[in-house]
PLY file of the C-alpha trace (Angstrom):
ply
format ascii 1.0
element vertex 271
property float x
property float y
property float z
element edge 270
property int vertex1
property int vertex2
end_header
-19.17 -13.39 58.88
-16.40 -13.24 56.22
-15.79 -9.80 55.69
-15.14 -8.94 51.92
-11.98 -6.08 50.86
-12.83 -3.50 48.61
-9.77 -3.23 46.37
-8.61 -0.12 45.30
-8.57 1.22 41.33
-5.16 0.95 41.22
-5.07 -3.00 42.67
-7.86 -3.52 40.08
-5.90 -1.94 37.05
-2.93 -3.96 38.15
-4.66 -7.21 38.22
-6.28 -5.84 34.50
-2.81 -5.51 33.39
-1.53 -8.75 34.39
-4.48 -10.93 33.11
-3.91 -8.99 29.51
-0.53 -10.65 29.46
-2.00 -13.41 28.75
-3.78 -12.89 25.75
-2.06 -11.99 22.79
-3.11 -11.67 18.97
-4.27 -14.44 16.59
-1.75 -12.92 14.35
1.31 -12.58 17.12
0.39 -16.51 17.91
0.78 -17.55 13.96
3.83 -15.44 13.59
5.44 -16.90 16.98
5.53 -20.28 15.16
7.17 -19.26 12.00
10.95 -19.98 12.38
12.95 -17.84 10.27
14.67 -20.53 7.80
18.84 -20.30 7.96
20.97 -19.76 4.95
21.59 -23.12 4.71
17.66 -24.31 5.07
16.96 -21.77 2.39
19.47 -23.43 0.14
18.51 -26.90 0.32
14.66 -25.63 -0.17
15.40 -23.75 -3.10
17.40 -27.15 -4.65
13.85 -28.75 -4.67
11.80 -26.32 -6.29
12.41 -25.23 -10.30
12.99 -21.21 -10.99
9.69 -21.17 -12.46
8.34 -22.06 -9.27
10.16 -19.35 -7.34
9.54 -16.90 -9.77
5.43 -17.80 -9.75
5.41 -17.88 -5.59
7.57 -14.36 -5.73
4.83 -13.05 -8.18
1.87 -13.92 -5.67
3.92 -11.89 -3.15
4.46 -8.74 -5.25
0.39 -8.92 -5.81
-0.52 -9.38 -2.71
1.51 -6.42 -1.75
0.43 -4.21 -4.92
-3.54 -5.17 -3.77
-2.76 -4.14 0.28
-0.97 -1.17 -1.11
-4.02 0.65 -2.66
-5.17 0.98 0.90
-2.34 2.06 2.08
-2.48 -1.12 4.87
0.56 -2.51 6.09
1.04 -6.38 5.66
2.19 -8.44 8.38
4.67 -11.52 7.97
2.20 -13.51 9.59
-0.37 -12.95 6.86
1.77 -13.04 4.08
3.01 -16.86 5.12
-0.71 -17.86 6.12
-2.28 -16.82 2.94
0.65 -16.51 0.19
3.73 -18.35 1.14
2.33 -21.29 2.73
4.23 -24.55 1.72
7.33 -22.05 0.33
7.89 -20.88 4.10
11.27 -22.35 4.07
12.63 -20.02 1.07
10.63 -17.01 2.72
13.99 -14.79 2.71
14.97 -15.33 -0.59
11.31 -14.57 -1.74
10.78 -11.66 0.15
14.58 -10.79 -1.29
13.18 -11.31 -5.00
9.89 -9.16 -4.06
11.65 -6.52 -2.63
14.00 -6.24 -5.86
10.94 -6.69 -8.17
9.41 -3.32 -6.54
12.90 -1.60 -6.90
13.58 -2.20 -10.16
9.87 -2.68 -11.96
7.49 -0.77 -9.70
9.94 1.86 -8.30
8.95 1.09 -4.87
10.88 0.18 -1.44
9.60 -2.27 0.56
10.55 -1.85 4.36
10.02 -3.88 7.82
8.99 -1.06 9.74
7.87 -2.88 12.62
10.54 -5.58 13.85
8.50 -6.94 16.13
5.71 -7.65 14.86
7.27 -7.91 11.30
4.99 -5.61 9.62
5.75 -4.36 5.77
4.69 -1.06 3.80
5.61 -0.07 0.11
7.13 3.45 -0.45
8.13 5.40 -3.21
11.84 4.90 -3.90
12.55 8.36 -4.31
15.74 10.63 -2.57
14.31 12.77 0.27
14.68 16.38 -1.80
12.44 14.61 -4.78
9.37 13.20 -2.07
6.17 14.82 -3.09
3.73 16.02 -0.97
0.14 13.91 -0.63
-1.56 17.37 -1.99
0.42 17.60 -5.04
0.62 14.50 -6.10
-2.85 12.99 -5.73
-6.37 14.03 -6.42
-7.65 11.88 -3.57
-9.40 14.01 -0.93
-8.36 12.49 1.70
-5.00 12.81 1.16
-5.46 16.18 1.11
-7.22 16.31 4.34
-4.12 14.25 5.61
-1.85 16.45 4.32
-3.64 19.65 6.37
-3.15 17.04 9.37
0.48 16.56 9.06
1.17 19.81 8.30
-0.15 21.33 11.79
1.38 18.77 13.62
4.65 19.49 12.12
4.37 23.16 12.44
3.08 22.88 16.47
6.27 20.96 16.92
5.53 17.45 16.23
2.86 16.77 19.03
-0.56 18.33 19.20
-3.65 17.67 21.28
-6.74 16.52 19.18
-8.62 19.27 20.33
-6.53 21.47 17.53
-6.91 19.16 15.24
-10.42 18.68 15.47
-10.95 22.61 15.34
-8.79 23.10 12.47
-10.91 20.59 10.38
-14.26 22.42 11.33
-12.51 25.46 10.00
-11.95 23.48 6.87
-15.78 22.42 6.76
-14.68 18.56 7.70
-16.53 18.85 11.20
-15.85 15.35 13.04
-19.05 15.72 14.67
-20.97 15.71 11.08
-20.86 13.30 8.18
-19.22 14.47 5.35
-20.25 14.24 1.63
-16.74 13.48 0.54
-15.06 11.46 3.70
-18.68 10.46 5.67
-17.24 10.09 9.36
-14.13 12.12 9.72
-13.33 11.30 13.13
-13.16 7.52 12.00
-10.97 8.43 8.75
-8.32 10.28 11.05
-8.15 7.72 14.05
-8.85 4.66 12.42
-7.86 4.63 8.88
-4.85 7.05 9.11
-3.95 5.32 11.92
-3.63 1.79 10.77
-2.23 3.07 7.58
0.04 4.59 9.89
0.06 8.17 8.51
-0.78 9.22 12.07
-0.07 7.71 15.78
-3.09 9.07 17.92
-2.29 8.41 21.69
-4.07 8.48 24.83
-2.71 11.46 27.46
-2.06 10.00 30.78
-4.21 11.40 33.40
-6.89 13.12 31.70
-10.40 13.38 32.87
-12.53 13.35 30.53
-9.97 11.14 28.65
-7.90 13.36 25.54
-5.71 12.05 22.88
-2.73 13.67 21.18
-1.51 13.52 17.51
1.97 12.69 15.96
3.43 11.49 12.77
3.50 7.97 12.01
5.96 5.92 10.29
4.64 6.12 6.96
4.32 9.82 7.13
8.00 10.07 8.02
9.22 8.18 4.85
6.65 9.57 2.57
5.80 13.06 3.18
8.38 15.78 2.52
8.58 18.10 5.72
10.44 20.45 3.01
7.29 20.97 0.88
5.41 21.19 3.71
7.51 24.45 4.85
6.97 25.26 1.27
3.27 24.89 1.32
3.33 27.07 4.70
5.53 29.67 3.05
3.19 29.95 -0.19
0.17 30.31 2.25
1.88 32.86 4.70
3.48 34.94 1.91
6.70 34.16 4.05
10.25 32.51 3.35
10.63 28.56 4.55
13.33 30.03 6.73
10.99 32.05 8.64
10.11 29.25 10.68
13.74 28.10 11.84
13.28 25.18 14.20
11.32 23.67 11.43
13.50 24.50 8.41
16.39 23.01 10.60
14.36 19.55 10.92
13.11 19.36 7.37
16.59 19.91 5.86
18.39 17.72 8.58
18.97 13.84 7.79
15.45 12.06 7.29
14.13 9.26 9.54
13.75 7.18 6.17
17.18 6.47 5.77
17.06 4.86 9.31
13.99 2.58 8.43
15.22 2.18 4.77
18.05 -0.10 6.44
15.46 -2.47 7.63
14.19 -3.30 3.98
14.20 -6.97 4.12
15.49 -6.77 7.53
13.22 -10.20 8.69
15.48 -12.15 6.48
18.14 -12.29 9.83
0 1
1 2
2 3
3 4
4 5
5 6
6 7
7 8
8 9
9 10
10 11
11 12
12 13
13 14
14 15
15 16
16 17
17 18
18 19
19 20
20 21
21 22
22 23
23 24
24 25
25 26
26 27
27 28
28 29
29 30
30 31
31 32
32 33
33 34
34 35
35 36
36 37
37 38
38 39
39 40
40 41
41 42
42 43
43 44
44 45
45 46
46 47
47 48
48 49
49 50
50 51
51 52
52 53
53 54
54 55
55 56
56 57
57 58
58 59
59 60
60 61
61 62
62 63
63 64
64 65
65 66
66 67
67 68
68 69
69 70
70 71
71 72
72 73
73 74
74 75
75 76
76 77
77 78
78 79
79 80
80 81
81 82
82 83
83 84
84 85
85 86
86 87
87 88
88 89
89 90
90 91
91 92
92 93
93 94
94 95
95 96
96 97
97 98
98 99
99 100
100 101
101 102
102 103
103 104
104 105
105 106
106 107
107 108
108 109
109 110
110 111
111 112
112 113
113 114
114 115
115 116
116 117
117 118
118 119
119 120
120 121
121 122
122 123
123 124
124 125
125 126
126 127
127 128
128 129
129 130
130 131
131 132
132 133
133 134
134 135
135 136
136 137
137 138
138 139
139 140
140 141
141 142
142 143
143 144
144 145
145 146
146 147
147 148
148 149
149 150
150 151
151 152
152 153
153 154
154 155
155 156
156 157
157 158
158 159
159 160
160 161
161 162
162 163
163 164
164 165
165 166
166 167
167 168
168 169
169 170
170 171
171 172
172 173
173 174
174 175
175 176
176 177
177 178
178 179
179 180
180 181
181 182
182 183
183 184
184 185
185 186
186 187
187 188
188 189
189 190
190 191
191 192
192 193
193 194
194 195
195 196
196 197
197 198
198 199
199 200
200 201
201 202
202 203
203 204
204 205
205 206
206 207
207 208
208 209
209 210
210 211
211 212
212 213
213 214
214 215
215 216
216 217
217 218
218 219
219 220
220 221
221 222
222 223
223 224
224 225
225 226
226 227
227 228
228 229
229 230
230 231
231 232
232 233
233 234
234 235
235 236
236 237
237 238
238 239
239 240
240 241
241 242
242 243
243 244
244 245
245 246
246 247
247 248
248 249
249 250
250 251
251 252
252 253
253 254
254 255
255 256
256 257
257 258
258 259
259 260
260 261
261 262
262 263
263 264
264 265
265 266
266 267
267 268
268 269
269 270
């Protein structure tokens, strides 16, 4: 009789990882089929089009971004090319450049590529770091107030916190993740799904924890949109202390912003 060998959990995990490496998302497949046109290809493409045609396609791209930005959802290059740019893909870099200029000059927004691997874009307010406004000050949207609280906890605790701390904090604010909230609905889904997809938060599994635990960090959009200095001012008012009382956070809040690095990637997909 043939003896069956029982695979260890390590072997099974290894096999699963190898198997999963053969699968990619549909967006990745579609983006892989898109070859970034060269400068000469773009120039030849522009010669075959009228200025009105290029302007119209640029306007369509701008509108697409603005619609997506209403829900703060990042835009993938693959989706943009497939649904909007279409047959104009040979002048894609020029369209993106013009769209970025329109956002800057007309809307006061900055188009930034936050993920150079998946070619993902977001729009952020085109403000200097010192003038960036916290969500709780600039918006009447209750979800933004909820987000600001979470970002404040993460920042004041050193940049990384276990999820239990966040859930306990929200419970004190009567936003229990285990109950349906009349304003937010499913609080846990809003925090771990919606805010994560919007790139305001990162929700990462902590290795070797049983039961499984996760931790929260600031997401890329939060780094670029939310002022840490304003968070400190808010905390100072809350606790009746000077912002300098939190020396580590104060130094971080007034150091060179991470957003400066990301802003250099604006329309970087033109490479």
